[in-house]
C-alpha positions in Angstrom: 12.0 12.3 -35.8 12.5 8.6 -36.1 10.8 8.0 -32.7 7.8 10.2 -33.7 7.5 8.2 -37.0 7.5 4.9 -35.2 5.0 6.2 -32.7 2.7 7.2 -35.4 3.1 3.8 -37.1 2.3 2.1 -33.8 -0.8 4.2 -33.3 -2.1 3.6 -36.9 -1.4 -0.1 -36.6 -3.2 -0.3 -33.2 -6.2 1.5 -34.7 -6.2 -0.9 -37.7 -6.1 -3.9 -35.4 -9.0 -2.5 -33.3 -11.0 -1.9 -36.5 -10.4 -5.5 -37.7 -11.4 -6.8 -34.2 -14.6 -4.6 -34.3 -15.5 -5.9 -37.7 -15.0 -9.5 -36.7 -17.0 -9.1 -33.5 -19.8 -7.3 -35.3 -19.9 -10.0 -38.0 -20.1 -12.8 -35.4 -23.3 -11.2 -34.1 -25.0 -11.3 -37.5 -26.4 -14.2 -39.6 -24.2 -13.3 -42.5 -21.2 -15.2 -43.9 -18.0 -13.1 -43.9 -18.4 -12.3 -47.6 -22.1 -11.3 -47.1 -21.0 -9.1 -44.1 -18.5 -7.3 -46.3 -21.1 -6.8 -49.0 -23.6 -5.5 -46.4 -20.9 -3.0 -45.1 -20.3 -1.8 -48.7 -24.1 -1.4 -49.1 -24.4 0.6 -45.9 -21.6 3.0 -46.9 -23.0 3.5 -50.4 -26.5 4.1 -49.1 -25.5 6.4 -46.2 -22.8 8.4 -48.0 -23.7 8.5 -51.7 -27.5 8.2 -51.6 -28.0 9.8 -48.1 -30.6 7.1 -47.5 -33.3 7.4 -44.9 -34.9 4.2 -43.6 -38.4 4.2 -42.1 -39.2 0.9 -40.4 -37.8 -2.6 -40.3 -38.9 -5.9 -41.8 -41.2 -7.1 -39.1 -40.7 -10.8 -39.1 -39.2 -13.3 -36.7 -35.7 -14.4 -37.2 -36.6 -17.8 -38.6 -39.8 -16.7 -40.3 -40.0 -16.7 -44.1 -41.6 -13.8 -46.0 -42.1 -12.3 -49.5 -41.1 -8.7 -49.8 -42.8 -6.6 -52.5 -41.5 -3.2 -53.6 -41.9 -0.6 -56.3 -39.0 -0.5 -58.8 -37.3 2.7 -59.7 -33.6 1.7 -60.2 -31.3 -1.3 -60.5 -30.1 -0.9 -56.9 -33.5 -1.0 -55.2 -32.6 -4.4 -53.6 -29.7 -2.6 -51.8 -32.2 -0.2 -50.3 -34.4 -3.0 -49.1 -31.4 -4.8 -47.6 -30.9 -1.7 -45.3 -34.1 -2.8 -43.4 -32.9 -6.1 -42.2 -29.8 -8.0 -41.0 -30.9 -11.1 -42.9 -30.1 -11.8 -46.6 -32.9 -11.0 -49.0 -33.0 -13.3 -52.0 -33.9 -11.6 -55.3 -34.7 -13.0 -58.8 -32.1 -12.1 -61.3 -32.0 -12.7 -65.1 -29.7 -15.6 -65.8 -27.5 -13.7 -68.2 -26.6 -11.2 -65.5 -26.3 -14.0 -63.0 -23.6 -15.7 -65.2 -21.6 -12.6 -65.8 -18.1 -13.0 -64.2 -18.2 -9.5 -62.8 -21.5 -10.1 -60.9 -21.8 -13.9 -60.5 -19.7 -14.2 -57.3 -21.8 -11.6 -55.5 -25.1 -13.1 -56.7 -24.0 -16.5 -55.6 -22.8 -15.2 -52.2 -26.3 -13.9 -51.4 -28.1 -16.9 -53.1 -30.1 -15.0 -55.7 -32.6 -16.8 -57.8 -31.5 -17.0 -61.5 -34.4 -16.7 -64.0 -34.6 -17.6 -67.7 -36.0 -14.8 -69.8 -37.9 -17.0 -72.3 -40.6 -19.6 -71.4 -42.0 -20.6 -68.0 -39.2 -20.9 -65.5 -40.8 -23.3 -63.1 -37.4 -24.1 -61.4 -36.9 -20.5 -60.4 -40.5 -20.2 -59.0 -40.0 -23.5 -57.1 -36.7 -22.2 -55.7 -38.3 -19.0 -54.5 -41.2 -20.9 -52.8 -38.7 -23.3 -51.2 -36.6 -20.5 -49.8 -39.6 -18.7 -48.3 -41.0 -22.0 -46.8 -37.6 -22.7 -45.2 -37.6 -19.3 -43.4 -35.9 -17.2 -46.1 -36.8 -13.7 -47.3 -37.6 -13.5 -51.0 -37.8 -10.1 -52.7 -39.9 -9.4 -55.8 -41.0 -6.4 -57.8 -44.6 -6.8 -58.8 -44.1 -4.3 -61.6 -41.6 -6.7 -63.3 -39.3 -3.9 -64.6 -37.9 -0.5 -63.7 -40.6 2.2 -63.7 -39.4 4.9 -66.0 -42.8 6.5 -66.5 -44.5 9.3 -64.6 -46.9 6.8 -63.0 -46.6 5.8 -59.3 -46.7 2.1 -60.2 -46.7 0.1 -63.4 -49.3 -2.7 -63.9 -48.6 -5.6 -61.6 -47.8 -9.2 -62.3 -48.9 -12.0 -60.1 -45.5 -13.7 -59.5 -45.2 -12.4 -55.9 -48.8 -13.5 -55.1 -48.1 -17.0 -56.5 -45.0 -17.5 -54.5 -46.4 -16.1 -51.2 -49.5 -18.2 -51.5 -47.7 -21.4 -52.3 -45.1 -20.8 -49.5 -47.8 -19.8 -47.0 -45.8 -16.8 -45.8 -46.6 -13.2 -45.0 -46.0 -10.4 -47.5 -44.2 -7.2 -46.5 -44.7 -4.1 -48.7 -42.0 -1.5 -49.2 -41.7 1.8 -51.0 -38.5 3.3 -52.4 -38.0 6.8 -53.6 -35.2 9.2 -54.5 -32.7 6.6 -55.7 -30.8 8.0 -58.7 -31.1 6.1 -62.0 -29.6 6.7 -65.4 -31.1 3.8 -67.2 -28.3 1.4 -66.7 -27.8 -1.5 -64.2 -24.8 0.0 -62.4 -25.1 3.7 -63.0 -26.7 4.4 -59.6 -23.5 3.3 -57.9 -21.8 6.5 -59.2 -24.7 8.9 -58.7 -25.5 10.9 -55.6 -29.1 11.1 -54.4 -31.5 11.6 -51.5 -33.2 8.2 -51.1 -35.7 6.9 -48.7 -37.3 3.5 -48.1 -40.5 2.9 -46.1 -41.5 -0.5 -44.8 -45.1 -1.5 -44.2 -46.6 -4.0 -41.8 -46.7 -7.7 -42.9 -49.8 -8.8 -44.8 -51.4 -12.0 -43.5 -52.7 -14.1 -46.4 -54.1 -16.9 -44.3 -57.6 -16.1 -45.4 -56.6 -16.9 -49.0 -55.0 -20.3 -48.3 -58.3 -22.2 -48.6 -58.8 -20.7 -52.0 -55.3 -21.8 -53.2 -55.2 -24.9 -55.4 -58.8 -24.5 -56.6 -59.5 -26.8 -59.5 -61.0 -24.0 -61.6 -58.0 -22.2 -63.3 -60.1 -19.1 -63.7 -60.8 -18.9 -60.0 -57.1 -19.4 -59.1 -56.2 -16.7 -61.6 -58.7 -14.4 -59.9 -57.2 -15.0 -56.5 -53.7 -14.1 -57.8 -55.0 -11.0 -59.4 -56.8 -10.0 -56.2 -53.6 -10.4 -54.2 -51.6 -8.5 -56.8 -53.9 -5.6 -56.6 -53.7 -5.7 -52.8 -49.9 -5.6 -52.9 -49.9 -2.6 -55.2 -52.4 -0.7 -53.1 -50.3 -1.3 -49.9 -47.2 -0.1 -51.7 -49.0 3.0 -52.9 -50.2 3.7 -49.3 -46.6 3.8 -48.2 -46.1 6.6 -50.8 -49.1 8.5 -49.3 -51.5 7.5 -52.1 -54.5 6.1 -50.3 -56.8 6.2 -53.4 -54.5 4.4 -55.8 -56.2 2.3 -58.5 -54.0 -0.6 -59.4 -53.7 -2.1 -62.8 -52.7 -5.6 -63.9 -50.2 -6.6 -66.6 -51.3 -8.2 -69.8 -52.3 -11.8 -70.4 -48.8 -12.9 -71.5 -47.3 -13.0 -68.0 -45.6 -16.3 -67.2 -45.1 -17.6 -63.6 -41.6 -16.8 -62.3 -40.9 -14.5 -65.1 -42.1 -11.1 -66.2 -43.1 -10.4 -69.8 -40.5 -10.6 -72.5 -39.0 -7.1 -72.8 -35.7 -5.5 -74.1 -32.8 -6.0 -71.7 -32.5 -2.3 -70.9 -36.1 -2.2 -69.7 -36.0 -5.4 -67.7 -35.2 -5.5 -64.0 -32.5 -7.8 -62.9 -33.5 -7.6 -59.2 -29.8 -7.6 -58.4 -28.9 -7.6 -54.8 
């Protein structure tokens, strides 16, 4: 009996060592830090087991190429769905009060999220997002600015993503998420089963808009951002099978780098 027990322990120990070796070898092949790799593995397990996620497409950009990712917003864990489409870290904008919470701050710092102030114009956050994209990073944004809890396909869009993509001179990749469970809280989706799917579109080349960037006329610059915002919403809608979608724009109180002031429960944190 003792011999069988020791044999079983040896087998279990050997399997554990092999698992650790496999994890380390797999990690070395990625661009993640070790902490990021563990978070990615957790994300994968949650998406595959709890949400039974289906992924259609990959983020089609070169390894060192920056890009802005735009996606519809139906839950607090949408960034986790987008992360399934790439082995690179996607940097999301997060409300500063969430960023500074001890329970979340370590994870947000590990993946270099972009903390955003709720009130006023957060120029620093916008500049950080532009700099990350210019330096070859992937920056994720939700043009709707908050979780869509209506029956509409998409909420009116805000031009933050257009502003960052245009200033950084990078491509924009549309994504569409569906089927992710949501109970109105930031973490509720982590405990709810679902049947989720994310569809990734082809990158949008904005080079034809570059010459129109920085125009002296503020109204003309605003028109360019609105035109691009409508384009992003249309491309997201196409991924949902809605080819005739008529996009709407948010109100005049939008501020660069920050969506309109809204109650905390209605605001997206963009948490990764």
